[in-house]
N, CA, C and O atoms as CSV, one atom per row, in Angstrom:
chain,resi,resn,atom,element,x,y,z
A,1,MET,N,N,-58.218,37.731,-55.114
A,1,MET,CA,C,-58.933,36.650,-55.779
A,1,MET,C,C,-60.393,36.665,-55.316
A,1,MET,O,O,-60.652,36.653,-54.113
A,2,PRO,N,N,-61.345,36.692,-56.241
A,2,PRO,CA,C,-62.751,36.708,-55.842
A,2,PRO,C,C,-63.140,35.389,-55.175
A,2,PRO,O,O,-62.598,34.328,-55.486
A,3,LYS,N,N,-64.084,35.485,-54.261
A,3,LYS,CA,C,-64.561,34.282,-53.579
A,3,LYS,C,C,-65.436,33.468,-54.524
A,3,LYS,O,O,-66.159,34.011,-55.359
A,4,SER,N,N,-65.351,32.180,-54.371
A,4,SER,CA,C,-66.144,31.271,-55.184
A,4,SER,C,C,-67.615,31.364,-54.792
A,4,SER,O,O,-67.935,31.294,-53.606
A,5,PRO,N,N,-68.523,31.523,-55.769
A,5,PRO,CA,C,-69.950,31.508,-55.429
A,5,PRO,C,C,-70.374,30.153,-54.852
A,5,PRO,O,O,-71.283,30.091,-54.024
A,6,ASN,N,N,-69.722,29.072,-55.284
A,6,ASN,CA,C,-70.041,27.756,-54.738
A,6,ASN,C,C,-69.638,27.655,-53.275
A,6,ASN,O,O,-70.367,27.096,-52.454
A,7,LEU,N,N,-68.474,28.200,-52.960
A,7,LEU,CA,C,-68.029,28.191,-51.576
A,7,LEU,C,C,-68.982,29.011,-50.712
A,7,LEU,O,O,-69.332,28.589,-49.611
A,8,ALA,N,N,-69.398,30.157,-51.189
A,8,ALA,CA,C,-70.350,31.002,-50.448
A,8,ALA,C,C,-71.673,30.274,-50.251
A,8,ALA,O,O,-72.289,30.385,-49.191
A,9,LEU,N,N,-72.106,29.543,-51.249
A,9,LEU,CA,C,-73.362,28.792,-51.159
A,9,LEU,C,C,-73.307,27.751,-50.040
A,9,LEU,O,O,-74.227,27.649,-49.228
A,10,ILE,N,N,-72.228,26.988,-50.009
A,10,ILE,CA,C,-72.101,25.928,-49.005
A,10,ILE,C,C,-71.827,26.510,-47.622
A,10,ILE,O,O,-72.328,25.991,-46.624
A,11,ARG,N,N,-71.054,27.561,-47.551
A,11,ARG,CA,C,-70.833,28.225,-46.258
A,11,ARG,C,C,-72.176,28.666,-45.666
A,11,ARG,O,O,-72.390,28.578,-44.457
A,12,ARG,N,N,-73.055,29.131,-46.513
A,12,ARG,CA,C,-74.394,29.565,-46.070
A,12,ARG,C,C,-75.178,28.415,-45.440
A,12,ARG,O,O,-75.899,28.620,-44.463
A,13,VAL,N,N,-75.042,27.211,-45.991
A,13,VAL,CA,C,-75.725,26.041,-45.444
A,13,VAL,C,C,-75.269,25.800,-43.999
A,13,VAL,O,O,-76.098,25.610,-43.109
A,14,TYR,N,N,-73.953,25.809,-43.769
A,14,TYR,CA,C,-73.430,25.561,-42.420
A,14,TYR,C,C,-73.784,26.698,-41.468
A,14,TYR,O,O,-74.167,26.457,-40.322
A,15,GLU,N,N,-73.657,27.928,-41.938
A,15,GLU,CA,C,-73.963,29.072,-41.071
A,15,GLU,C,C,-75.434,29.097,-40.658
A,15,GLU,O,O,-75.768,29.572,-39.573
A,16,SER,N,N,-76.302,28.591,-41.515
A,16,SER,CA,C,-77.739,28.572,-41.197
A,16,SER,C,C,-78.123,27.393,-40.298
A,16,SER,O,O,-79.241,27.328,-39.788
A,17,ARG,N,N,-77.178,26.459,-40.113
A,17,ARG,CA,C,-77.457,25.221,-39.361
A,17,ARG,C,C,-78.584,24.431,-40.012
A,17,ARG,O,O,-79.466,23.891,-39.343
A,18,MET,N,N,-78.526,24.383,-41.327
A,18,MET,CA,C,-79.481,23.626,-42.146
A,18,MET,C,C,-80.905,24.171,-42.032
A,18,MET,O,O,-81.870,23.406,-42.036
A,19,ALA,N,N,-81.026,25.472,-41.933
A,19,ALA,CA,C,-82.350,26.100,-41.845
A,19,ALA,C,C,-83.173,25.741,-43.080
A,19,ALA,O,O,-82.658,25.770,-44.197
A,20,PRO,N,N,-84.446,25.402,-42.885
A,20,PRO,CA,C,-85.289,24.985,-44.016
A,20,PRO,C,C,-85.357,26.009,-45.144
A,20,PRO,O,O,-85.377,25.628,-46.314
A,21,GLU,N,N,-85.393,27.297,-44.820
A,21,GLU,CA,C,-85.459,28.292,-45.889
A,21,GLU,C,C,-84.181,28.319,-46.722
A,21,GLU,O,O,-84.216,28.691,-47.895
A,22,VAL,N,N,-83.054,27.929,-46.130
A,22,VAL,CA,C,-81.793,27.867,-46.875
A,22,VAL,C,C,-81.713,26.562,-47.659
A,22,VAL,O,O,-81.399,26.573,-48.849
A,23,THR,N,N,-81.993,25.445,-47.006
A,23,THR,CA,C,-81.892,24.168,-47.721
A,23,THR,C,C,-82.858,24.093,-48.897
A,23,THR,O,O,-82.543,23.479,-49.917
A,24,SER,N,N,-84.028,24.710,-48.769
A,24,SER,CA,C,-84.977,24.679,-49.886
A,24,SER,C,C,-84.448,25.447,-51.100
A,24,SER,O,O,-84.806,25.132,-52.235
A,25,GLU,N,N,-83.610,26.440,-50.870
A,25,GLU,CA,C,-83.009,27.206,-51.968
A,25,GLU,C,C,-81.767,26.538,-52.532
A,25,GLU,O,O,-81.510,26.620,-53.733
A,26,VAL,N,N,-80.993,25.875,-51.677
A,26,VAL,CA,C,-79.656,25.408,-52.038
A,26,VAL,C,C,-79.639,23.983,-52.589
A,26,VAL,O,O,-78.887,23.692,-53.519
A,27,MET,N,N,-80.456,23.095,-52.029
A,27,MET,CA,C,-80.387,21.685,-52.399
A,27,MET,C,C,-81.165,21.397,-53.678
A,27,MET,O,O,-82.314,21.811,-53.829
A,28,ALA,N,N,-80.524,20.687,-54.589
A,28,ALA,CA,C,-81.189,20.264,-55.827
A,28,ALA,C,C,-82.226,19.194,-55.503
A,28,ALA,O,O,-82.047,18.419,-54.564
A,29,PRO,N,N,-83.308,19.149,-56.277
A,29,PRO,CA,C,-84.338,18.121,-56.033
A,29,PRO,C,C,-83.789,16.696,-56.113
A,29,PRO,O,O,-84.278,15.802,-55.421
A,30,ASP,N,N,-82.765,16.480,-56.963
A,30,ASP,CA,C,-82.204,15.138,-57.141
A,30,ASP,C,C,-80.897,14.941,-56.362
A,30,ASP,O,O,-80.055,14.132,-56.750
A,31,LEU,N,N,-80.737,15.677,-55.276
A,31,LEU,CA,C,-79.559,15.595,-54.415
A,31,LEU,C,C,-79.237,14.143,-54.025
A,31,LEU,O,O,-80.135,13.349,-53.741
A,32,ILE,N,N,-77.944,13.819,-54.017
A,32,ILE,CA,C,-77.451,12.538,-53.494
A,32,ILE,C,C,-76.687,12.861,-52.214
A,32,ILE,O,O,-75.763,13.674,-52.228
A,33,TRP,N,N,-77.070,12.226,-51.110
A,33,TRP,CA,C,-76.489,12.471,-49.773
A,33,TRP,C,C,-75.906,11.139,-49.311
A,33,TRP,O,O,-76.654,10.202,-49.031
A,34,ASP,N,N,-74.587,11.045,-49.229
A,34,ASP,CA,C,-73.890,9.776,-49.012
A,34,ASP,C,C,-73.144,9.820,-47.677
A,34,ASP,O,O,-72.185,10.576,-47.520
A,35,ILE,N,N,-73.590,9.004,-46.717
A,35,ILE,CA,C,-73.036,9.002,-45.363
A,35,ILE,C,C,-72.189,7.738,-45.150
A,35,ILE,O,O,-72.603,6.632,-45.497
A,36,THR,N,N,-71.004,7.928,-44.578
A,36,THR,CA,C,-70.026,6.880,-44.338
A,36,THR,C,C,-70.609,5.655,-43.634
A,36,THR,O,O,-71.329,5.804,-42.646
A,37,PRO,N,N,-70.314,4.451,-44.122
A,37,PRO,CA,C,-70.727,3.242,-43.405
A,37,PRO,C,C,-70.185,3.253,-41.969
A,37,PRO,O,O,-69.058,3.681,-41.718
A,38,GLY,N,N,-71.010,2.777,-41.044
A,38,GLY,CA,C,-70.630,2.749,-39.639
A,38,GLY,C,C,-71.102,3.969,-38.870
A,38,GLY,O,O,-71.151,3.947,-37.641
A,39,PHE,N,N,-71.445,5.019,-39.573
A,39,PHE,CA,C,-71.948,6.231,-38.952
A,39,PHE,C,C,-73.447,6.059,-38.719
A,39,PHE,O,O,-74.112,5.389,-39.510
A,40,PRO,N,N,-73.997,6.648,-37.652
A,40,PRO,CA,C,-75.458,6.548,-37.486
A,40,PRO,C,C,-76.190,6.999,-38.747
A,40,PRO,O,O,-75.859,8.026,-39.338
A,41,ARG,N,N,-77.163,6.236,-39.138
A,41,ARG,CA,C,-77.968,6.471,-40.339
A,41,ARG,C,C,-77.123,6.521,-41.622
A,41,ARG,O,O,-77.419,7.277,-42.547
A,42,SER,N,N,-76.068,5.699,-41.653
A,42,SER,CA,C,-75.236,5.665,-42.856
A,42,SER,C,C,-76.050,5.158,-44.041
A,42,SER,O,O,-77.053,4.463,-43.881
A,43,GLY,N,N,-75.594,5.524,-45.222
A,43,GLY,CA,C,-76.264,5.091,-46.435
A,43,GLY,C,C,-76.345,6.219,-47.436
A,43,GLY,O,O,-75.802,7.302,-47.221
A,44,VAL,N,N,-77.022,5.954,-48.521
A,44,VAL,CA,C,-77.181,6.935,-49.589
A,44,VAL,C,C,-78.653,7.334,-49.635
A,44,VAL,O,O,-79.542,6.487,-49.726
A,45,TYR,N,N,-78.887,8.635,-49.569
A,45,TYR,CA,C,-80.235,9.203,-49.606
A,45,TYR,C,C,-80.415,9.898,-50.948
A,45,TYR,O,O,-79.462,10.437,-51.511
A,46,HIS,N,N,-81.643,9.881,-51.454
A,46,HIS,CA,C,-81.931,10.439,-52.776
A,46,HIS,C,C,-82.975,11.535,-52.643
A,46,HIS,O,O,-84.138,11.270,-52.340
A,47,GLY,N,N,-82.544,12.774,-52.874
A,47,GLY,CA,C,-83.427,13.929,-52.788
A,47,GLY,C,C,-83.444,14.535,-51.392
A,47,GLY,O,O,-83.287,13.830,-50.395
A,48,TRP,N,N,-83.635,15.846,-51.331
A,48,TRP,CA,C,-83.625,16.528,-50.045
A,48,TRP,C,C,-84.764,16.054,-49.150
A,48,TRP,O,O,-84.595,15.986,-47.933
A,49,ASP,N,N,-85.916,15.726,-49.722
A,49,ASP,CA,C,-87.024,15.237,-48.897
A,49,ASP,C,C,-86.629,13.964,-48.155
A,49,ASP,O,O,-86.958,13.808,-46.980
A,50,ASP,N,N,-85.934,13.063,-48.820
A,50,ASP,CA,C,-85.454,11.827,-48.196
A,50,ASP,C,C,-84.457,12.151,-47.079
A,50,ASP,O,O,-84.538,11.582,-45.990
A,51,VAL,N,N,-83.524,13.057,-47.346
A,51,VAL,CA,C,-82.526,13.450,-46.340
A,51,VAL,C,C,-83.218,14.071,-45.126
A,51,VAL,O,O,-82.945,13.693,-43.987
A,52,ALA,N,N,-84.106,15.016,-45.376
A,52,ALA,CA,C,-84.786,15.723,-44.285
A,52,ALA,C,C,-85.606,14.768,-43.431
A,52,ALA,O,O,-85.608,14.867,-42.204
A,53,LYS,N,N,-86.294,13.853,-44.076
A,53,LYS,CA,C,-87.175,12.933,-43.346
A,53,LYS,C,C,-86.395,11.803,-42.669
A,53,LYS,O,O,-86.602,11.531,-41.486
A,54,ASN,N,N,-85.513,11.152,-43.403
A,54,ASN,CA,C,-84.904,9.917,-42.920
A,54,ASN,C,C,-83.515,10.060,-42.314
A,54,ASN,O,O,-83.070,9.173,-41.587
A,55,PHE,N,N,-82.813,11.172,-42.602
A,55,PHE,CA,C,-81.519,11.395,-41.956
A,55,PHE,C,C,-81.668,12.388,-40.805
A,55,PHE,O,O,-81.249,12.106,-39.683
A,56,PHE,N,N,-82.263,13.546,-41.080
A,56,PHE,CA,C,-82.413,14.572,-40.049
A,56,PHE,C,C,-83.734,14.484,-39.291
A,56,PHE,O,O,-83.865,15.067,-38.214
A,57,GLY,N,N,-84.708,13.771,-39.832
A,57,GLY,CA,C,-86.076,13.832,-39.336
A,57,GLY,C,C,-86.367,13.248,-37.977
A,57,GLY,O,O,-87.341,13.645,-37.337
A,58,THR,N,N,-85.557,12.322,-37.517
A,58,THR,CA,C,-85.787,11.740,-36.199
A,58,THR,C,C,-84.473,11.744,-35.428
A,58,THR,O,O,-83.401,11.691,-36.030
A,59,PRO,N,N,-84.547,11.806,-34.107
A,59,PRO,CA,C,-83.310,11.830,-33.313
A,59,PRO,C,C,-82.463,10.588,-33.558
A,59,PRO,O,O,-82.988,9.497,-33.778
A,60,MET,N,N,-81.149,10.770,-33.517
A,60,MET,CA,C,-80.252,9.621,-33.626
A,60,MET,C,C,-80.287,8.864,-32.297
A,60,MET,O,O,-80.301,9.487,-31.236
A,61,PRO,N,N,-80.300,7.554,-32.342
A,61,PRO,CA,C,-80.369,6.783,-31.102
A,61,PRO,C,C,-79.192,7.094,-30.180
A,61,PRO,O,O,-78.042,7.127,-30.618
A,62,ASN,N,N,-79.484,7.317,-28.915
A,62,ASN,CA,C,-78.494,7.529,-27.866
A,62,ASN,C,C,-77.658,8.798,-28.022
A,62,ASN,O,O,-76.630,8.938,-27.360
A,63,ILE,N,N,-78.076,9.716,-28.877
A,63,ILE,CA,C,-77.359,10.986,-29.036
A,63,ILE,C,C,-78.274,12.111,-28.571
A,63,ILE,O,O,-79.363,12.311,-29.109
A,64,ALA,N,N,-77.807,12.842,-27.555
A,64,ALA,CA,C,-78.597,13.939,-26.985
A,64,ALA,C,C,-78.463,15.207,-27.812
A,64,ALA,O,O,-79.442,15.931,-27.994
A,65,SER,N,N,-77.258,15.488,-28.319
A,65,SER,CA,C,-77.060,16.651,-29.185
A,65,SER,C,C,-75.969,16.336,-30.190
A,65,SER,O,O,-75.062,15.546,-29.931
A,66,PHE,N,N,-76.083,16.982,-31.350
A,66,PHE,CA,C,-75.170,16.681,-32.450
A,66,PHE,C,C,-75.121,17.896,-33.370
A,66,PHE,O,O,-76.164,18.436,-33.738
A,67,GLY,N,N,-73.930,18.325,-33.742
A,67,GLY,CA,C,-73.819,19.444,-34.670
A,67,GLY,C,C,-72.509,19.417,-35.436
A,67,GLY,O,O,-71.496,18.922,-34.942
A,68,ALA,N,N,-72.539,19.946,-36.634
A,68,ALA,CA,C,-71.356,20.040,-37.480
A,68,ALA,C,C,-70.690,21.393,-37.264
A,68,ALA,O,O,-71.342,22.437,-37.286
A,69,VAL,N,N,-69.370,21.351,-37.055
A,69,VAL,CA,C,-68.584,22.567,-36.853
A,69,VAL,C,C,-67.557,22.641,-37.988
A,69,VAL,O,O,-66.523,21.977,-37.926
A,70,PRO,N,N,-67.830,23.439,-39.019
A,70,PRO,CA,C,-66.864,23.542,-40.117
A,70,PRO,C,C,-65.639,24.336,-39.673
A,70,PRO,O,O,-65.755,25.299,-38.914
A,71,GLU,N,N,-64.476,23.930,-40.147
A,71,GLU,CA,C,-63.232,24.614,-39.809
A,71,GLU,C,C,-62.551,25.219,-41.029
A,71,GLU,O,O,-61.950,26.290,-40.943
A,72,GLU,N,N,-62.644,24.538,-42.160
A,72,GLU,CA,C,-62.016,25.031,-43.392
A,72,GLU,C,C,-62.944,24.764,-44.570
A,72,GLU,O,O,-63.603,23.726,-44.641
A,73,PHE,N,N,-62.981,25.720,-45.490
A,73,PHE,CA,C,-63.737,25.592,-46.737
A,73,PHE,C,C,-62.764,25.779,-47.891
A,73,PHE,O,O,-61.943,26.696,-47.875
A,74,HIS,N,N,-62.853,24.912,-48.888
A,74,HIS,CA,C,-62.015,25.018,-50.083
A,74,HIS,C,C,-62.886,24.712,-51.297
A,74,HIS,O,O,-63.761,23.847,-51.238
A,75,ALA,N,N,-62.646,25.415,-52.383
A,75,ALA,CA,C,-63.399,25.177,-53.619
A,75,ALA,C,C,-62.418,24.970,-54.769
A,75,ALA,O,O,-61.325,25.535,-54.783
A,76,ASP,N,N,-62.827,24.157,-55.723
A,76,ASP,CA,C,-62.035,24.002,-56.939
A,76,ASP,C,C,-62.790,24.623,-58.109
A,76,ASP,O,O,-63.847,25.227,-57.924
A,77,ASP,N,N,-62.252,24.474,-59.296
A,77,ASP,CA,C,-62.867,25.062,-60.490
A,77,ASP,C,C,-63.838,24.104,-61.184
A,77,ASP,O,O,-64.344,24.406,-62.264
A,78,ASP,N,N,-64.094,22.957,-60.567
A,78,ASP,CA,C,-64.963,21.944,-61.175
A,78,ASP,C,C,-66.285,21.785,-60.438
A,78,ASP,O,O,-66.962,20.771,-60.607
A,79,GLY,N,N,-66.667,22.766,-59.625
A,79,GLY,CA,C,-67.949,22.697,-58.932
A,79,GLY,C,C,-67.927,21.931,-57.628
A,79,GLY,O,O,-68.975,21.495,-57.152
A,80,HIS,N,N,-66.746,21.756,-57.036
A,80,HIS,CA,C,-66.647,21.040,-55.766
A,80,HIS,C,C,-66.293,22.004,-54.637
A,80,HIS,O,O,-65.502,22.931,-54.810
A,81,VAL,N,N,-66.896,21.761,-53.484
A,81,VAL,CA,C,-66.529,22.473,-52.258
A,81,VAL,C,C,-66.193,21.407,-51.227
A,81,VAL,O,O,-66.966,20.478,-50.993
A,82,PHE,N,N,-65.021,21.560,-50.615
A,82,PHE,CA,C,-64.543,20.638,-49.603
A,82,PHE,C,C,-64.651,21.337,-48.251
A,82,PHE,O,O,-64.180,22.463,-48.087
A,83,VAL,N,N,-65.264,20.671,-47.298
A,83,VAL,CA,C,-65.399,21.243,-45.961
A,83,VAL,C,C,-64.769,20.270,-44.976
A,83,VAL,O,O,-65.160,19.107,-44.879
A,84,TYR,N,N,-63.785,20.781,-44.250
A,84,TYR,CA,C,-63.142,20.000,-43.198
A,84,TYR,C,C,-63.628,20.553,-41.873
A,84,TYR,O,O,-63.715,21.768,-41.694
A,85,GLY,N,N,-63.947,19.659,-40.940
A,85,GLY,CA,C,-64.393,20.124,-39.634
A,85,GLY,C,C,-64.584,18.965,-38.689
A,85,GLY,O,O,-63.977,17.905,-38.842
A,86,HIS,N,N,-65.438,19.186,-37.708
A,86,HIS,CA,C,-65.744,18.113,-36.765
A,86,HIS,C,C,-67.198,18.196,-36.337
A,86,HIS,O,O,-67.811,19.263,-36.336
A,87,TYR,N,N,-67.725,17.048,-35.978
A,87,TYR,CA,C,-69.033,16.982,-35.346
A,87,TYR,C,C,-68.793,17.037,-33.847
A,87,TYR,O,O,-67.856,16.423,-33.338
A,88,HIS,N,N,-69.624,17.760,-33.155
A,88,HIS,CA,C,-69.605,17.698,-31.695
A,88,HIS,C,C,-70.878,16.983,-31.289
A,88,HIS,O,O,-71.981,17.400,-31.639
A,89,ALA,N,N,-70.710,15.896,-30.544
A,89,ALA,CA,C,-71.857,15.099,-30.115
A,89,ALA,C,C,-71.806,14.872,-28.618
A,89,ALA,O,O,-70.735,14.737,-28.026
A,90,GLU,N,N,-72.976,14.835,-28.026
A,90,GLU,CA,C,-73.115,14.435,-26.632
A,90,GLU,C,C,-74.110,13.291,-26.595
A,90,GLU,O,O,-75.192,13.367,-27.176
A,91,THR,N,N,-73.722,12.228,-25.900
A,91,THR,CA,C,-74.578,11.049,-25.834
A,91,THR,C,C,-75.560,11.173,-24.677
A,91,THR,O,O,-75.402,12.021,-23.799
A,92,THR,N,N,-76.558,10.331,-24.690
A,92,THR,CA,C,-77.544,10.344,-23.612
A,92,THR,C,C,-76.946,9.853,-22.293
A,92,THR,O,O,-77.543,10.042,-21.233
A,93,THR,N,N,-75.759,9.218,-22.354
A,93,THR,CA,C,-75.077,8.778,-21.127
A,93,THR,C,C,-74.087,9.823,-20.618
A,93,THR,O,O,-73.397,9.595,-19.624
A,94,GLY,N,N,-74.016,10.980,-21.303
A,94,GLY,CA,C,-73.156,12.068,-20.839
A,94,GLY,C,C,-71.786,12.145,-21.468
A,94,GLY,O,O,-71.004,13.021,-21.102
A,95,ASN,N,N,-71.459,11.268,-22.398
A,95,ASN,CA,C,-70.175,11.353,-23.089
A,95,ASN,C,C,-70.212,12.478,-24.122
A,95,ASN,O,O,-71.201,12.657,-24.831
A,96,ALA,N,N,-69.124,13.227,-24.190
A,96,ALA,CA,C,-68.977,14.252,-25.229
A,96,ALA,C,C,-67.817,13.839,-26.126
A,96,ALA,O,O,-66.791,13.354,-25.650
A,97,VAL,N,N,-67.991,14.036,-27.419
A,97,VAL,CA,C,-66.974,13.602,-28.368
A,97,VAL,C,C,-66.948,14.547,-29.561
A,97,VAL,O,O,-67.975,15.086,-29.975
A,98,ASP,N,N,-65.750,14.735,-30.101
A,98,ASP,CA,C,-65.572,15.463,-31.353
A,98,ASP,C,C,-65.082,14.469,-32.398
A,98,ASP,O,O,-64.123,13.733,-32.168
A,99,VAL,N,N,-65.741,14.456,-33.536
A,99,VAL,CA,C,-65.470,13.489,-34.595
A,99,VAL,C,C,-65.118,14.259,-35.864
A,99,VAL,O,O,-65.926,15.042,-36.365
A,100,ARG,N,N,-63.915,14.036,-36.380
A,100,ARG,CA,C,-63.502,14.737,-37.594
A,100,ARG,C,C,-64.315,14.282,-38.797
A,100,ARG,O,O,-64.704,13.119,-38.907
A,101,PHE,N,N,-64.564,15.241,-39.706
A,101,PHE,CA,C,-65.246,14.905,-40.959
A,101,PHE,C,C,-64.644,15.689,-42.097
A,101,PHE,O,O,-63.980,16.708,-41.908
A,102,ILE,N,N,-64.896,15.181,-43.283
A,102,ILE,CA,C,-64.710,15.951,-44.501
A,102,ILE,C,C,-65.977,15.740,-45.325
A,102,ILE,O,O,-66.453,14.616,-45.479
A,103,HIS,N,N,-66.505,16.826,-45.845
A,103,HIS,CA,C,-67.674,16.784,-46.721
A,103,HIS,C,C,-67.235,17.248,-48.096
A,103,HIS,O,O,-66.578,18.281,-48.226
A,104,LEU,N,N,-67.583,16.513,-49.092
A,104,LEU,CA,C,-67.321,16.885,-50.477
A,104,LEU,C,C,-68.666,17.189,-51.123
A,104,LEU,O,O,-69.489,16.298,-51.333
A,105,TRP,N,N,-68.869,18.449,-51.430
A,105,TRP,CA,C,-70.102,18.898,-52.085
A,105,TRP,C,C,-69.838,19.071,-53.578
A,105,TRP,O,O,-68.751,19.483,-53.981
A,106,THR,N,N,-70.828,18.758,-54.381
A,106,THR,CA,C,-70.783,19.049,-55.813
A,106,THR,C,C,-71.926,20.007,-56.117
A,106,THR,O,O,-73.075,19.771,-55.744
A,107,ILE,N,N,-71.583,21.092,-56.802
A,107,ILE,CA,C,-72.539,22.147,-57.130
A,107,ILE,C,C,-72.687,22.211,-58.648
A,107,ILE,O,O,-71.701,22.199,-59.385
A,108,ARG,N,N,-73.948,22.281,-59.101
A,108,ARG,CA,C,-74.234,22.498,-60.524
A,108,ARG,C,C,-75.370,23.495,-60.639
A,108,ARG,O,O,-76.398,23.368,-59.973
A,109,ASP,N,N,-75.174,24.479,-61.483
A,109,ASP,CA,C,-76.207,25.496,-61.733
A,109,ASP,C,C,-76.722,26.139,-60.447
A,109,ASP,O,O,-77.918,26.396,-60.305
A,110,GLY,N,N,-75.803,26.396,-59.513
A,110,GLY,CA,C,-76.156,27.084,-58.275
A,110,GLY,C,C,-76.886,26.240,-57.248
A,110,GLY,O,O,-77.442,26.782,-56.293
A,111,LYS,N,N,-76.899,24.920,-57.422
A,111,LYS,CA,C,-77.572,24.015,-56.482
A,111,LYS,C,C,-76.615,22.894,-56.066
A,111,LYS,O,O,-75.786,22.445,-56.858
A,112,ALA,N,N,-76.741,22.455,-54.821
A,112,ALA,CA,C,-75.971,21.310,-54.342
A,112,ALA,C,C,-76.618,20.038,-54.890
A,112,ALA,O,O,-77.785,19.760,-54.613
A,113,VAL,N,N,-75.854,19.270,-55.668
A,113,VAL,CA,C,-76.385,18.043,-56.262
A,113,VAL,C,C,-75.889,16.791,-55.532
A,113,VAL,O,O,-76.459,15.710,-55.680
A,114,SER,N,N,-74.810,16.952,-54.736
A,114,SER,CA,C,-74.375,15.817,-53.924
A,114,SER,C,C,-73.538,16.286,-52.748
A,114,SER,O,O,-72.893,17.334,-52.784
A,115,MET,N,N,-73.573,15.464,-51.699
A,115,MET,CA,C,-72.721,15.648,-50.530
A,115,MET,C,C,-72.253,14.261,-50.129
A,115,MET,O,O,-73.052,13.380,-49.810
A,116,ARG,N,N,-70.934,14.087,-50.154
A,116,ARG,CA,C,-70.348,12.824,-49.705
A,116,ARG,C,C,-69.576,13.101,-48.426
A,116,ARG,O,O,-68.764,14.023,-48.363
A,117,GLN,N,N,-69.837,12.295,-47.414
A,117,GLN,CA,C,-69.233,12.482,-46.112
A,117,GLN,C,C,-68.252,11.364,-45.816
A,117,GLN,O,O,-68.515,10.200,-46.118
A,118,ALA,N,N,-67.127,11.720,-45.227
A,118,ALA,CA,C,-66.213,10.755,-44.629
A,118,ALA,C,C,-65.983,11.237,-43.209
A,118,ALA,O,O,-65.660,12.403,-42.982
A,119,ALA,N,N,-66.151,10.332,-42.254
A,119,ALA,CA,C,-66.004,10.704,-40.853
A,119,ALA,C,C,-65.472,9.519,-40.070
A,119,ALA,O,O,-65.609,8.369,-40.488
A,120,ASP,N,N,-64.868,9.810,-38.939
A,120,ASP,CA,C,-64.326,8.773,-38.079
A,120,ASP,C,C,-65.453,8.179,-37.240
A,120,ASP,O,O,-65.647,8.550,-36.083
A,121,SER,N,N,-66.181,7.264,-37.836
A,121,SER,CA,C,-67.343,6.685,-37.165
A,121,SER,C,C,-66.948,5.861,-35.942
A,121,SER,O,O,-67.765,5.685,-35.038
A,122,HIS,N,N,-65.726,5.356,-35.891
A,122,HIS,CA,C,-65.277,4.546,-34.755
A,122,HIS,C,C,-65.325,5.356,-33.455
A,122,HIS,O,O,-65.782,4.854,-32.429
A,123,ILE,N,N,-64.864,6.579,-33.494
A,123,ILE,CA,C,-64.870,7.424,-32.290
A,123,ILE,C,C,-66.289,7.626,-31.790
A,123,ILE,O,O,-66.534,7.549,-30.586
A,124,LEU,N,N,-67.218,7.879,-32.682
A,124,LEU,CA,C,-68.602,8.070,-32.266
A,124,LEU,C,C,-69.188,6.770,-31.721
A,124,LEU,O,O,-69.888,6.790,-30.709
A,125,GLN,N,N,-68.915,5.651,-32.369
A,125,GLN,CA,C,-69.417,4.364,-31.887
A,125,GLN,C,C,-68.885,4.045,-30.483
A,125,GLN,O,O,-69.615,3.505,-29.651
A,126,GLU,N,N,-67.633,4.374,-30.225
A,126,GLU,CA,C,-67.055,4.138,-28.889
A,126,GLU,C,C,-67.760,5.010,-27.840
A,126,GLU,O,O,-68.040,4.540,-26.738
A,127,ALA,N,N,-68.043,6.257,-28.169
A,127,ALA,CA,C,-68.731,7.155,-27.225
A,127,ALA,C,C,-70.135,6.650,-26.932
A,127,ALA,O,O,-70.629,6.803,-25.815
A,128,LEU,N,N,-70.780,6.051,-27.924
A,128,LEU,CA,C,-72.137,5.559,-27.749
A,128,LEU,C,C,-72.194,4.310,-26.856
A,128,LEU,O,O,-73.256,3.978,-26.329
A,129,LYS,N,N,-71.081,3.631,-26.687
A,129,LYS,CA,C,-71.062,2.436,-25.836
A,129,LYS,C,C,-71.261,2.790,-24.363
A,129,LYS,O,O,-71.603,1.926,-23.555
A,130,GLY,N,N,-71.048,4.047,-24.017
A,130,GLY,CA,C,-71.252,4.450,-22.623
A,130,GLY,C,C,-69.996,4.575,-21.929
A,130,GLY,O,O,-69.976,4.906,-20.744
C-alpha cells in the first residue's frame, strides 16, 4: 500500500521540530490551530503567523523545556492525519512529565489547514504546581 502524501507531509513537520523552512511550506495561510482548554496558551489561533507569534513565540510560564514526541501516525482518505504521542515537559521547579496527546490535522491541496489538539492538561497543570 503506498504511503499517504498527507501522512508524509505531517510526519515531516514533527521530524523537523517545527523548523521555519518546513512550516512555511506546509502550513496554509488560513490555518486554524485549536489547543485544548486548560492547556498552556489554550485557544484557537488563526493563521501560521498568529501560531508562531502567540503560541510558539514566547516561553510557556514555568516550563523549562517542552517537546512533542509522536508515536503513531494514521491517515484517512478524507485529508485527515491523526498523530498520537506525548509531550515531554520539564518545569522550572525540576518536575518532568509526559502528557498524552492526539493531534488531528486536516490537509487540503498539500497544505495543513487545521490542527486540533486534545491533551491531558490536568497532568501538566499538576506538574506546574511544583
